[in-house]
ROVEX-810283 format. One line per field, with one value per residue: residue number from 1; y, x negated, z of N, C-alpha, C in turn. Coordinates in steps of 0.02 Angstrom, whole numbers. Last residue first. Example, Ala and Ser with C-alpha at 12.3 -4.5 7.8 and 13.67 -1.06 7.14 Angstrom:
residues 2
n = (2:1)
n_y = (-112:-284)
n_x = (-642:-660)
n_z = (354:390)
ca_y = (-53:-225)
ca_x = (-684:-615)
ca_z = (357:390)
c_y = (2:-165)
c_x = (-645:-660)
c_z = (394:390)
end
This chain:
residues 378
n = (378:377:376:375:374:373:372:371:370:369:368:367:366:365:364:363:362:361:360:359:358:357:356:355:354:353:352:351:350:349:348:347:346:345:344:343:342:341:340:339:338:337:336:335:334:333:332:331:330:329:328:327:326:325:324:323:322:321:320:319:318:317:316:315:314:313:312:311:310:309:308:307:306:305:304:303:302:301:300:299:298:297:296:295:294:293:292:291:290:289:288:287:286:285:284:283:282:281:280:279:278:277:276:275:274:273:272:271:270:269:268:267:266:265:264:263:262:261:260:259:258:257:256:255:254:253:252:251:250:249:248:247:246:245:244:243:242:241:240:239:238:237:236:235:234:233:232:231:230:229:228:227:226:225:224:223:222:221:220:219:218:217:216:215:214:213:212:211:210:209:208:207:206:205:204:203:202:201:200:199:198:197:196:195:194:193:192:191:190:189:188:187:186:185:184:183:182:181:180:179:178:177:176:175:174:173:172:171:170:169:168:167:166:165:164:163:162:161:160:159:158:157:156:155:154:153:152:151:150:149:148:147:146:145:144:143:142:141:140:139:138:137:136:135:134:133:132:131:130:129:128:127:126:125:124:123:122:121:120:119:118:117:116:115:114:113:112:111:110:109:108:107:106:105:104:103:102:101:100:99:98:97:96:95:94:93:92:91:90:89:88:87:86:85:84:83:82:81:80:79:78:77:76:75:74:73:72:71:70:69:68:67:66:65:64:63:62:61:60:59:58:57:56:55:54:53:52:51:50:49:48:47:46:45:44:43:42:41:40:39:38:37:36:35:34:33:32:31:30:29:28:27:26:25:24:23:22:21:20:19:18:17:16:15:14:13:12:11:10:9:8:7:6:5:4:3:2:1)
n_y = (10364:10345:10243:10309:10397:10313:10250:10363:10398:10280:10296:10417:10363:10282:10338:10425:10301:10273:10388:10391:10223:10141:10150:10092:10148:10108:10111:10093:10180:10239:10236:10365:10329:10348:10316:10247:10088:9977:9913:9849:9927:10003:10011:10129:10166:10052:10084:10192:10129:10049:10138:10294:10484:10623:10740:10793:10816:10936:11008:10872:10811:10864:11023:11126:11102:10980:10986:11108:11157:11275:11365:11432:11319:11272:11160:11234:11270:11150:11058:10885:10778:10777:10896:10972:11138:11277:11333:11304:11179:11128:11165:11089:10956:10939:10945:10824:10749:10742:10750:10767:10737:10770:10719:10643:10518:10480:10514:10427:10317:10339:10352:10226:10158:10188:10126:9986:10008:10017:9927:9879:9992:10097:10210:10327:10455:10475:10394:10452:10559:10502:10444:10571:10599:10493:10501:10609:10569:10484:10517:10409:10297:10180:10158:10247:10160:10060:10109:10147:10026:9952:10015:10071:10176:10143:10204:10342:10354:10345:10463:10551:10558:10595:10713:10804:10793:10856:10982:11026:10931:10865:10869:10741:10632:10511:10362:10337:10248:10317:10391:10494:10629:10658:10738:10892:10948:11071:11154:11165:11238:11347:11268:11138:11053:10879:10799:10734:10761:10668:10547:10546:10647:10749:10868:10923:11065:11118:11113:11220:11183:11125:11231:11314:11252:11245:11384:11394:11307:11236:11115:10991:10871:10841:10796:10919:10938:10821:10859:10969:10911:10841:10938:10990:10902:10779:10606:10470:10350:10412:10406:10383:10420:10421:10535:10542:10569:10458:10324:10369:10450:10541:10455:10447:10578:10595:10515:10565:10689:10678:10796:10899:10934:10801:10778:10722:10741:10741:10713:10600:10511:10462:10397:10464:10438:10359:10290:10348:10426:10521:10586:10638:10731:10806:10856:10939:11044:11096:11110:11118:11070:11130:11254:11277:11281:11155:11086:11145:11101:10952:10959:10992:10898:10783:10841:10823:10772:10857:10925:10880:10973:10942:11009:10960:10923:10962:10815:10757:10791:10742:10618:10481:10349:10349:10227:10092:10025:9996:10089:10099:9967:10027:10121:10062:9981:10083:10125:10023:10008:10131:10105:9990:10060:10152:10063:10016:10127:10174:10051:10076:10200:10167:10069:10129:10230:10148:10092:10205:10252:10132:10159:10287:10256:10163:10244:10325:10243:10202:10337:10341:10238:10290:10393:10339:10264:10361:10442:10344:10335:10453)
n_x = (-8141:-8102:-8170:-8300:-8279:-8263:-8394:-8471:-8411:-8454:-8588:-8601:-8557:-8650:-8757:-8710:-8700:-8832:-8866:-8792:-8730:-8637:-8497:-8365:-8270:-8083:-7977:-7944:-8062:-8176:-8200:-8217:-8298:-8338:-8438:-8456:-8447:-8453:-8294:-8160:-7999:-7872:-7726:-7671:-7688:-7628:-7497:-7475:-7490:-7392:-7274:-7326:-7322:-7290:-7430:-7516:-7473:-7578:-7710:-7825:-7949:-8125:-8167:-8175:-8230:-8171:-8042:-7932:-7835:-7870:-7970:-8040:-8120:-8244:-8212:-8182:-8313:-8363:-8213:-8169:-8115:-7982:-7859:-7689:-7658:-7609:-7533:-7569:-7548:-7627:-7741:-7719:-7731:-7871:-7917:-7867:-7930:-8063:-8115:-8195:-8197:-8306:-8357:-8467:-8418:-8291:-8252:-8319:-8246:-8113:-8128:-8184:-8055:-7973:-8026:-7998:-7855:-7834:-7850:-7731:-7658:-7760:-7822:-7805:-7785:-7648:-7649:-7739:-7658:-7572:-7640:-7672:-7536:-7483:-7574:-7522:-7404:-7443:-7602:-7740:-7810:-7784:-7664:-7572:-7554:-7484:-7379:-7316:-7301:-7214:-7098:-7085:-7028:-6921:-6805:-6856:-6838:-6701:-6677:-6742:-6665:-6544:-6572:-6587:-6452:-6377:-6434:-6387:-6242:-6196:-6165:-6183:-6237:-6375:-6460:-6645:-6789:-6938:-7033:-6962:-7026:-7138:-7211:-7154:-7090:-7152:-7247:-7416:-7512:-7569:-7590:-7477:-7364:-7346:-7201:-7118:-6981:-6987:-6974:-6837:-6700:-6640:-6690:-6656:-6625:-6757:-6874:-6929:-6963:-6835:-6751:-6803:-6774:-6647:-6609:-6672:-6609:-6457:-6410:-6357:-6446:-6488:-6626:-6696:-6665:-6761:-6882:-6903:-6916:-7027:-7121:-7125:-7180:-7261:-7275:-7320:-7213:-7059:-6904:-6765:-6591:-6423:-6296:-6108:-5950:-5870:-5768:-5584:-5498:-5463:-5388:-5271:-5224:-5202:-5094:-4994:-4963:-5031:-5119:-5153:-5299:-5403:-5543:-5685:-5781:-5898:-5860:-5768:-5610:-5472:-5400:-5324:-5188:-5121:-4998:-4896:-4847:-4940:-4942:-4809:-4826:-4926:-4875:-4772:-4841:-4886:-4860:-4938:-5099:-5207:-5255:-5344:-5275:-5224:-5328:-5356:-5229:-5252:-5366:-5310:-5223:-5307:-5465:-5647:-5771:-5854:-5759:-5745:-5729:-5680:-5681:-5571:-5587:-5571:-5654:-5781:-5895:-5889:-5754:-5658:-5719:-5886:-6011:-6045:-5957:-5893:-5829:-5731:-5671:-5631:-5537:-5442:-5383:-5339:-5232:-5144:-5117:-5052:-4932:-4882:-4850:-4751:-4651:-4619:-4581:-4481:-4393:-4363:-4291:-4185:-4126:-4110:-4017:-3911:-3884:-3835:-3738:-3657:-3627:-3569:-3449:-3382:-3377:-3285:-3185:-3142:-3093:-2988:-2906:-2882:-2811:-2697:-2637:-2607:-2525:-2419:-2370:-2311)
n_z = (-5310:-5166:-5120:-5111:-5003:-4896:-4901:-4869:-4741:-4677:-4672:-4609:-4481:-4442:-4423:-4304:-4217:-4198:-4127:-4024:-3967:-3986:-4094:-4217:-4344:-4385:-4533:-4656:-4734:-4682:-4537:-4437:-4278:-4106:-3954:-3845:-3789:-3693:-3636:-3616:-3674:-3565:-3512:-3539:-3671:-3729:-3701:-3785:-3905:-3893:-3893:-3963:-3928:-3998:-3961:-3871:-3705:-3611:-3589:-3628:-3513:-3503:-3571:-3720:-3830:-3889:-3874:-3882:-3788:-3747:-3868:-3978:-4097:-4149:-4231:-4343:-4402:-4435:-4500:-4500:-4615:-4636:-4578:-4582:-4626:-4531:-4436:-4295:-4278:-4353:-4279:-4165:-4213:-4257:-4117:-4082:-4171:-4134:-3957:-3847:-3712:-3579:-3465:-3469:-3412:-3392:-3530:-3603:-3559:-3611:-3744:-3778:-3737:-3840:-3935:-3894:-3906:-4047:-4148:-4181:-4255:-4340:-4334:-4198:-4169:-4133:-4012:-3923:-3904:-3830:-3726:-3647:-3618:-3538:-3436:-3381:-3320:-3233:-3171:-3135:-3092:-3114:-3026:-3094:-3208:-3147:-3090:-3220:-3281:-3208:-3232:-3413:-3515:-3589:-3535:-3540:-3678:-3708:-3635:-3710:-3835:-3786:-3734:-3844:-3896:-3796:-3795:-3916:-3987:-4162:-4277:-4325:-4201:-4228:-4189:-4210:-4198:-4118:-3997:-3881:-3828:-3756:-3822:-3756:-3667:-3644:-3763:-3725:-3582:-3522:-3371:-3326:-3250:-3279:-3228:-3141:-3187:-3276:-3206:-3169:-3240:-3187:-3248:-3368:-3352:-3348:-3447:-3546:-3668:-3705:-3703:-3788:-3906:-3913:-3937:-4056:-4134:-4140:-4268:-4347:-4466:-4593:-4608:-4584:-4445:-4384:-4454:-4375:-4242:-4261:-4276:-4155:-4073:-4180:-4197:-4168:-4241:-4324:-4320:-4418:-4390:-4466:-4426:-4439:-4402:-4270:-4273:-4253:-4201:-4300:-4388:-4312:-4314:-4443:-4464:-4380:-4444:-4618:-4721:-4794:-4770:-4714:-4605:-4519:-4359:-4243:-4071:-3983:-4009:-3943:-3843:-3749:-3846:-3938:-3945:-3991:-3892:-3863:-3995:-3994:-3906:-3949:-4077:-4008:-3967:-4082:-4232:-4348:-4411:-4466:-4435:-4348:-4236:-4224:-4185:-4058:-4003:-4002:-3917:-3792:-3786:-3760:-3698:-3725:-3677:-3819:-3951:-4124:-4260:-4423:-4589:-4720:-4898:-5023:-5071:-4979:-4917:-4788:-4790:-4771:-4758:-4765:-4818:-4857:-4904:-4787:-4758:-4850:-4802:-4677:-4713:-4775:-4673:-4588:-4679:-4672:-4541:-4529:-4613:-4538:-4419:-4471:-4508:-4385:-4314:-4396:-4386:-4246:-4252:-4330:-4241:-4124:-4170:-4216:-4085:-4016:-4103:-4086:-3942:-3942:-4012:-3926:-3821:-3894:-3907:-3784:-3753:-3836:-3781:-3656:-3688:-3759:-3661:-3565:-3642:-3658:-3524:-3518)
ca_y = (10356:10407:10233:10252:10426:10347:10207:10338:10438:10292:10234:10421:10430:10251:10303:10465:10347:10232:10372:10442:10281:10153:10145:10108:10118:10144:10090:10100:10144:10254:10185:10342:10374:10310:10370:10315:10136:10033:9926:9852:9877:10018:9953:10107:10217:10057:10026:10190:10192:10029:10093:10227:10407:10575:10709:10823:10778:10893:11029:10945:10793:10830:10970:11115:11159:10998:10949:11105:11094:11211:11339:11433:11366:11328:11154:11207:11327:11172:11098:10957:10795:10710:10882:10928:11063:11244:11343:11375:11226:11112:11175:11163:10979:10950:11004:10884:10747:10765:10721:10779:10693:10794:10745:10723:10539:10457:10563:10502:10324:10323:10414:10270:10139:10213:10200:10019:9983:10066:9960:9835:9968:10037:10195:10257:10443:10495:10373:10383:10564:10536:10412:10512:10632:10507:10445:10609:10620:10449:10528:10461:10357:10207:10123:10263:10230:10052:10079:10202:10082:9919:10029:10039:10182:10115:10131:10312:10350:10297:10409:10550:10536:10536:10661:10783:10773:10775:10939:11026:10999:10859:10934:10802:10671:10578:10399:10352:10254:10252:10376:10426:10622:10624:10673:10861:10887:11019:11112:11179:11185:11333:11334:11161:11104:10940:10824:10725:10801:10734:10564:10557:10593:10696:10849:10850:11017:11112:11065:11237:11230:11082:11174:11345:11263:11176:11346:11427:11295:11293:11123:11053:10874:10868:10742:10888:10970:10829:10792:10982:10962:10811:10900:11033:10919:10834:10675:10523:10376:10379:10457:10357:10456:10386:10515:10543:10581:10527:10342:10341:10403:10574:10478:10382:10545:10634:10493:10507:10690:10674:10727:10883:10977:10828:10763:10760:10712:10771:10721:10673:10507:10508:10364:10440:10470:10376:10263:10309:10364:10474:10555:10584:10690:10779:10816:10881:10994:11075:11098:11171:11058:11061:11253:11250:11348:11215:11063:11138:11172:10996:10947:11036:10959:10781:10793:10860:10784:10796:10928:10851:10954:10941:10982:11001:10899:10994:10890:10741:10785:10822:10643:10557:10361:10363:10298:10144:10054:9932:10081:10144:9968:9967:10144:10101:9946:10050:10179:10040:9940:10121:10157:9984:10006:10176:10097:9966:10083:10208:10068:10017:10190:10206:10050:10075:10257:10187:10046:10174:10294:10151:10099:10280:10295:10135:10185:10346:10274:10139:10302:10396:10233:10217:10397:10383:10235:10309:10466:10369:10279:10431)
ca_x = (-8162:-8066:-8107:-8290:-8289:-8202:-8336:-8476:-8397:-8378:-8568:-8624:-8524:-8578:-8764:-8735:-8648:-8787:-8906:-8784:-8784:-8640:-8560:-8395:-8331:-8152:-8000:-7896:-8018:-8172:-8232:-8172:-8284:-8314:-8425:-8459:-8435:-8493:-8342:-8206:-8045:-7923:-7782:-7658:-7717:-7710:-7517:-7474:-7535:-7449:-7289:-7287:-7363:-7247:-7369:-7519:-7484:-7525:-7647:-7797:-7885:-8054:-8175:-8144:-8237:-8237:-8085:-7996:-7826:-7876:-7901:-8036:-8059:-8240:-8222:-8137:-8278:-8391:-8272:-8143:-8171:-8007:-7899:-7746:-7660:-7654:-7498:-7586:-7502:-7565:-7750:-7718:-7661:-7807:-7948:-7845:-7851:-8044:-8066:-8234:-8156:-8286:-8287:-8468:-8493:-8343:-8233:-8333:-8314:-8124:-8124:-8228:-8116:-7955:-8030:-8072:-7885:-7821:-7914:-7786:-7645:-7720:-7801:-7810:-7848:-7668:-7607:-7761:-7727:-7556:-7596:-7712:-7569:-7452:-7581:-7607:-7404:-7420:-7536:-7712:-7833:-7829:-7735:-7612:-7581:-7560:-7423:-7329:-7345:-7278:-7136:-7083:-7088:-6975:-6798:-6847:-6906:-6743:-6635:-6755:-6737:-6540:-6557:-6641:-6525:-6372:-6450:-6457:-6275:-6208:-6152:-6206:-6185:-6352:-6408:-6579:-6730:-6883:-7026:-6989:-6974:-7084:-7245:-7186:-7058:-7167:-7199:-7365:-7484:-7592:-7594:-7538:-7356:-7394:-7240:-7179:-6995:-6982:-7031:-6903:-6754:-6618:-6735:-6661:-6568:-6717:-6825:-6903:-7007:-6898:-6743:-6801:-6847:-6676:-6585:-6693:-6685:-6487:-6424:-6351:-6406:-6427:-6579:-6692:-6651:-6680:-6850:-6893:-6865:-6970:-7104:-7106:-7098:-7275:-7241:-7364:-7249:-7127:-6949:-6818:-6656:-6472:-6360:-6170:-5986:-5883:-5829:-5638:-5509:-5503:-5457:-5310:-5227:-5248:-5157:-5028:-4998:-4972:-5118:-5098:-5239:-5358:-5468:-5651:-5733:-5873:-5905:-5795:-5699:-5513:-5429:-5401:-5209:-5188:-5050:-4933:-4801:-4935:-5005:-4839:-4781:-4947:-4927:-4749:-4802:-4948:-4821:-4895:-5044:-5189:-5210:-5389:-5310:-5174:-5300:-5401:-5241:-5193:-5388:-5373:-5193:-5254:-5407:-5584:-5719:-5855:-5809:-5709:-5778:-5655:-5719:-5587:-5604:-5533:-5619:-5716:-5919:-5901:-5820:-5664:-5655:-5831:-5985:-6101:-6005:-5935:-5891:-5779:-5686:-5664:-5589:-5477:-5418:-5389:-5288:-5182:-5144:-5111:-4986:-4911:-4886:-4818:-4691:-4647:-4631:-4524:-4407:-4399:-4351:-4244:-4134:-4159:-4092:-3949:-3905:-3906:-3795:-3670:-3664:-3635:-3507:-3419:-3416:-3342:-3208:-3164:-3156:-3055:-2934:-2907:-2872:-2744:-2665:-2658:-2577:-2441:-2395:-2372)
ca_z = (-5377:-5210:-5127:-5158:-5075:-4930:-4908:-4936:-4796:-4681:-4707:-4674:-4518:-4459:-4476:-4355:-4239:-4239:-4189:-4064:-3958:-3918:-4080:-4145:-4335:-4361:-4468:-4616:-4760:-4749:-4588:-4488:-4334:-4161:-4009:-3834:-3838:-3686:-3687:-3578:-3677:-3619:-3523:-3475:-3631:-3740:-3666:-3707:-3880:-3916:-3839:-3962:-3926:-3959:-4002:-3940:-3756:-3620:-3552:-3634:-3539:-3469:-3539:-3655:-3801:-3904:-3824:-3911:-3831:-3693:-3832:-3899:-4073:-4107:-4170:-4316:-4370:-4384:-4510:-4479:-4574:-4610:-4617:-4544:-4652:-4576:-4516:-4333:-4242:-4381:-4360:-4158:-4185:-4302:-4159:-4029:-4161:-4189:-4015:-3919:-3767:-3642:-3465:-3457:-3424:-3348:-3464:-3609:-3544:-3541:-3715:-3790:-3697:-3782:-3944:-3910:-3834:-4002:-4114:-4155:-4178:-4333:-4394:-4214:-4183:-4182:-4072:-3958:-3950:-3892:-3775:-3670:-3644:-3611:-3476:-3410:-3379:-3295:-3174:-3170:-3069:-3154:-3017:-3028:-3215:-3176:-3065:-3168:-3323:-3209:-3186:-3358:-3458:-3616:-3533:-3476:-3638:-3719:-3613:-3654:-3840:-3828:-3687:-3801:-3941:-3819:-3733:-3903:-3963:-4086:-4247:-4361:-4232:-4210:-4237:-4167:-4247:-4118:-4090:-3889:-3876:-3711:-3790:-3809:-3651:-3601:-3758:-3761:-3608:-3592:-3409:-3344:-3281:-3244:-3274:-3122:-3116:-3293:-3247:-3111:-3245:-3157:-3188:-3352:-3371:-3289:-3441:-3470:-3627:-3709:-3666:-3726:-3893:-3900:-3875:-4012:-4130:-4125:-4198:-4359:-4393:-4574:-4612:-4655:-4489:-4379:-4456:-4435:-4250:-4244:-4323:-4207:-4061:-4133:-4226:-4191:-4179:-4322:-4302:-4389:-4415:-4430:-4480:-4405:-4445:-4307:-4268:-4277:-4159:-4250:-4399:-4334:-4258:-4410:-4506:-4373:-4375:-4576:-4689:-4806:-4743:-4762:-4627:-4569:-4416:-4305:-4132:-3983:-4007:-3979:-3906:-3724:-3802:-3950:-3897:-4040:-3916:-3814:-3970:-4039:-3901:-3897:-4086:-4059:-3926:-4038:-4172:-4328:-4373:-4483:-4481:-4415:-4245:-4241:-4247:-4108:-4000:-4027:-3985:-3814:-3780:-3816:-3698:-3753:-3636:-3762:-3898:-4058:-4217:-4350:-4531:-4673:-4827:-4984:-5110:-4996:-4993:-4810:-4773:-4784:-4791:-4719:-4822:-4806:-4957:-4811:-4720:-4869:-4880:-4674:-4682:-4825:-4722:-4555:-4665:-4740:-4582:-4485:-4610:-4605:-4422:-4441:-4563:-4433:-4288:-4398:-4454:-4270:-4211:-4355:-4304:-4118:-4147:-4271:-4145:-4002:-4084:-4149:-3967:-3910:-4033:-4002:-3810:-3854:-3966:-3826:-3703:-3815:-3856:-3667:-3637:-3787:-3722:-3544:-3626:-3720:-3569:-3472)
c_y = (10302:10400:10288:10240:10375:10366:10243:10299:10411:10343:10243:10353:10423:10314:10277:10410:10383:10261:10326:10419:10328:10202:10160:10116:10146:10117:10131:10091:10144:10202:10184:10287:10340:10363:10316:10355:10205:10085:9977:9859:9897:9949:9959:10043:10185:10115:10035:10144:10198:10070:10063:10196:10351:10498:10659:10789:10820:10856:10976:10949:10873:10821:10933:11040:11158:11057:10952:11056:11070:11142:11284:11434:11367:11363:11211:11197:11296:11241:11122:10993:10859:10730:10809:10917:11032:11170:11304:11374:11298:11173:11182:11183:11058:10964:11002:10949:10809:10786:10761:10745:10702:10740:10776:10759:10608:10486:10547:10535:10392:10337:10403:10329:10191:10202:10220:10093:9998:10063:10019:9862:9926:10009:10137:10252:10371:10475:10402:10376:10505:10558:10437:10479:10608:10561:10457:10556:10619:10506:10483:10467:10427:10268:10146:10231:10255:10112:10067:10172:10138:9991:10008:10045:10135:10115:10106:10239:10332:10299:10347:10480:10513:10503:10601:10716:10743:10759:10869:10970:10984:10928:10918:10863:10724:10602:10463:10375:10267:10275:10307:10405:10552:10605:10627:10797:10850:10959:11064:11139:11205:11275:11311:11228:11148:10982:10884:10766:10800:10776:10631:10567:10607:10633:10775:10834:10937:11068:11053:11200:11237:11111:11129:11279:11292:11199:11278:11400:11327:11281:11196:11068:10957:10877:10774:10836:10950:10872:10803:10925:10972:10849:10855:10999:10961:10860:10723:10591:10437:10400:10405:10401:10410:10410:10471:10518:10583:10526:10406:10353:10351:10513:10503:10406:10487:10607:10534:10481:10615:10688:10738:10816:10955:10870:10809:10735:10763:10731:10746:10656:10575:10504:10401:10404:10440:10419:10289:10272:10324:10407:10497:10548:10628:10725:10787:10833:10940:11024:11066:11165:11116:11038:11185:11249:11339:11265:11122:11127:11187:11063:10959:11019:10996:10858:10811:10814:10809:10816:10863:10859:10940:10921:10994:10970:10959:10973:10897:10806:10773:10831:10720:10578:10437:10366:10300:10212:10106:9958:10030:10133:10024:9963:10083:10119:9988:10001:10126:10083:9970:10065:10147:10029:9984:10121:10132:10000:10045:10166:10109:10023:10121:10203:10095:10055:10191:10211:10087:10120:10262:10205:10112:10216:10294:10182:10164:10296:10309:10178:10236:10364:10288:10218:10336:10398:10279:10283:10406:10399:10294:10380)
c_x = (-8102:-8090:-8071:-8227:-8281:-8208:-8289:-8424:-8423:-8376:-8493:-8602:-8540:-8546:-8695:-8728:-8664:-8730:-8861:-8821:-8764:-8694:-8567:-8470:-8351:-8203:-8054:-7903:-7961:-8103:-8210:-8217:-8242:-8309:-8383:-8434:-8426:-8501:-8399:-8263:-8112:-7968:-7831:-7717:-7715:-7718:-7599:-7503:-7537:-7510:-7359:-7309:-7301:-7289:-7338:-7462:-7478:-7529:-7592:-7739:-7857:-7988:-8117:-8149:-8221:-8268:-8151:-8043:-7894:-7864:-7891:-7976:-8049:-8184:-8248:-8151:-8219:-8358:-8302:-8207:-8168:-8065:-7947:-7803:-7710:-7644:-7544:-7552:-7509:-7524:-7679:-7711:-7672:-7748:-7886:-7863:-7836:-7976:-8054:-8180:-8186:-8254:-8255:-8408:-8506:-8394:-8256:-8321:-8339:-8210:-8124:-8213:-8157:-8028:-8014:-8070:-7963:-7851:-7899:-7848:-7702:-7715:-7753:-7785:-7861:-7731:-7620:-7725:-7748:-7595:-7579:-7683:-7636:-7484:-7545:-7601:-7476:-7405:-7498:-7644:-7806:-7850:-7790:-7666:-7615:-7594:-7506:-7385:-7360:-7335:-7197:-7118:-7077:-7031:-6880:-6850:-6903:-6821:-6684:-6730:-6752:-6613:-6561:-6628:-6568:-6425:-6431:-6473:-6352:-6248:-6161:-6210:-6204:-6287:-6379:-6519:-6677:-6836:-6980:-6993:-6991:-7028:-7183:-7229:-7102:-7143:-7196:-7306:-7428:-7559:-7605:-7548:-7432:-7388:-7277:-7235:-7074:-7003:-7036:-6945:-6819:-6663:-6701:-6704:-6587:-6654:-6785:-6845:-6992:-6945:-6811:-6802:-6848:-6745:-6632:-6680:-6702:-6559:-6462:-6370:-6417:-6405:-6493:-6641:-6633:-6644:-6773:-6861:-6851:-6906:-7035:-7084:-7080:-7178:-7242:-7340:-7308:-7165:-7011:-6874:-6712:-6538:-6390:-6227:-6057:-5934:-5839:-5703:-5566:-5522:-5494:-5387:-5284:-5280:-5216:-5087:-5029:-5017:-5057:-5077:-5176:-5306:-5450:-5587:-5710:-5839:-5869:-5854:-5738:-5580:-5478:-5426:-5281:-5232:-5120:-4994:-4844:-4892:-4996:-4896:-4796:-4901:-4951:-4813:-4787:-4909:-4864:-4861:-4994:-5133:-5184:-5326:-5344:-5219:-5261:-5374:-5299:-5201:-5321:-5373:-5251:-5230:-5367:-5524:-5653:-5805:-5801:-5761:-5743:-5701:-5683:-5617:-5611:-5539:-5571:-5679:-5836:-5890:-5834:-5730:-5646:-5769:-5921:-6073:-6039:-5977:-5938:-5827:-5744:-5708:-5644:-5533:-5456:-5420:-5345:-5235:-5179:-5149:-5052:-4942:-4917:-4868:-4751:-4688:-4662:-4592:-4478:-4429:-4401:-4298:-4198:-4174:-4130:-4019:-3940:-3916:-3849:-3741:-3683:-3666:-3566:-3477:-3450:-3385:-3289:-3206:-3181:-3114:-2989:-2946:-2914:-2816:-2713:-2687:-2635:-2515:-2438:-2413)
c_z = (-5419:-5286:-5183:-5166:-5135:-4995:-4932:-4946:-4858:-4740:-4725:-4720:-4582:-4503:-4502:-4422:-4291:-4257:-4242:-4133:-4029:-3905:-4014:-4148:-4275:-4350:-4432:-4547:-4717:-4777:-4659:-4523:-4389:-4216:-4073:-3898:-3815:-3746:-3661:-3622:-3633:-3628:-3572:-3462:-3565:-3685:-3677:-3666:-3802:-3891:-3851:-3904:-3937:-3970:-3958:-3987:-3825:-3685:-3553:-3592:-3573:-3528:-3510:-3630:-3733:-3853:-3848:-3861:-3867:-3731:-3811:-3876:-3991:-4078:-4120:-4237:-4325:-4346:-4444:-4476:-4555:-4581:-4591:-4596:-4604:-4585:-4553:-4394:-4265:-4346:-4381:-4237:-4187:-4281:-4222:-4082:-4128:-4197:-4073:-3965:-3835:-3701:-3526:-3465:-3406:-3339:-3403:-3547:-3554:-3522:-3632:-3750:-3710:-3721:-3877:-3904:-3845:-3930:-4064:-4125:-4144:-4262:-4391:-4294:-4212:-4210:-4135:-4019:-3974:-3925:-3828:-3735:-3677:-3643:-3546:-3458:-3417:-3358:-3239:-3147:-3095:-3127:-3062:-3002:-3140:-3191:-3080:-3121:-3266:-3241:-3185:-3295:-3411:-3560:-3546:-3467:-3575:-3700:-3634:-3623:-3771:-3822:-3722:-3765:-3903:-3847:-3750:-3856:-3932:-4052:-4173:-4325:-4266:-4248:-4194:-4224:-4193:-4187:-4080:-3974:-3910:-3754:-3760:-3793:-3714:-3603:-3703:-3765:-3653:-3612:-3474:-3371:-3285:-3279:-3251:-3189:-3105:-3239:-3268:-3150:-3207:-3182:-3159:-3296:-3361:-3291:-3383:-3457:-3544:-3661:-3659:-3676:-3815:-3870:-3860:-3937:-4064:-4111:-4187:-4272:-4381:-4515:-4597:-4659:-4563:-4427:-4457:-4463:-4339:-4260:-4318:-4267:-4123:-4128:-4162:-4211:-4221:-4269:-4280:-4380:-4382:-4450:-4428:-4446:-4416:-4353:-4314:-4253:-4186:-4195:-4343:-4339:-4262:-4343:-4481:-4402:-4363:-4498:-4635:-4775:-4751:-4741:-4676:-4596:-4470:-4349:-4189:-4040:-4015:-3968:-3939:-3770:-3758:-3894:-3916:-4005:-3961:-3835:-3927:-4025:-3933:-3880:-4018:-4059:-3965:-3983:-4128:-4268:-4362:-4461:-4506:-4453:-4324:-4271:-4274:-4176:-4058:-4047:-4024:-3898:-3801:-3834:-3758:-3727:-3651:-3720:-3851:-4001:-4149:-4309:-4470:-4608:-4777:-4915:-5058:-5031:-5019:-4886:-4794:-4749:-4811:-4781:-4770:-4813:-4928:-4876:-4752:-4821:-4878:-4751:-4686:-4789:-4764:-4624:-4634:-4718:-4648:-4520:-4593:-4631:-4487:-4438:-4534:-4494:-4352:-4371:-4445:-4339:-4230:-4314:-4336:-4193:-4151:-4229:-4195:-4050:-4082:-4149:-4038:-3927:-4016:-4029:-3880:-3858:-3945:-3893:-3751:-3793:-3866:-3739:-3653:-3750:-3748:-3608:-3599:-3696:-3629:-3498)
end
């Protein structure tokens, strides 16, 4: 009986010792893992900072063997794990989910385009997917048409479906949460309903962003820039904000510099109040470009005969919509024109315009401008 008690006691002590040893070993290995993990993350963080200091990513599209991983918006850890498994970057979805929680990466992943290497550990992949995605910074100058905006996005490496974007621009039902979009005048013959509202500025885009996100990036900025006072002033001038944007787009193209925009605006206001014909070469050149021709400094008589509502020589009032994206100076000029009796302006041969109140003076200005331009070409 005593022997059994001793045996039972010894077994109990042995089990306790084994449990203590197991706990100690688990603690040791767990601590070692955490310490080594911290060291790995610190090394990755350092590599990432060094790469960004050189204006690059630690791993990018040009890195040999790099695999592109696009994380869609609203993806959770399970979605990302499945995506990685489909690409052959991980083998165990369950393990990725567990390690993601253990390492504190859940909800830290950033939507967008990332690049990883096939031999990377789960930890390293998690780290990279939590960094800022691959993106490009693009500056859109004032005066670009929608087609020119699309072309610049493509040239800079942004991947998107043009047909989908065209559909969204022509039928902006996805963007009715912007009040200024709901007030766009849908007139017969209007090109690209959102043209004029893709605000010129510098933007950063993920290289694989979707079409709606691209357009919302522009429209968010437009919403910020169109101040309440602009709408109030437009109403006071007897125009909708959409008509002001249309007029501003013409001023944007016509003006050689921002200082003369208000005077050019006054010319158009004076013409609209007189015989309603803007007679703007900018609208004629817009049609030339839309038809695949180059813009010209002095349109030919044939150009003025285009049978299109954008031809402001043949059609009175404002054209159906904006011909480009105007900047703030042009918008303000359309809202606050100078007080003049000018009815005409022409190119001065350098970087500005010559203004006139009579046709005779305008004809003399044209000759003077052409001579000045010819002299600059010699």
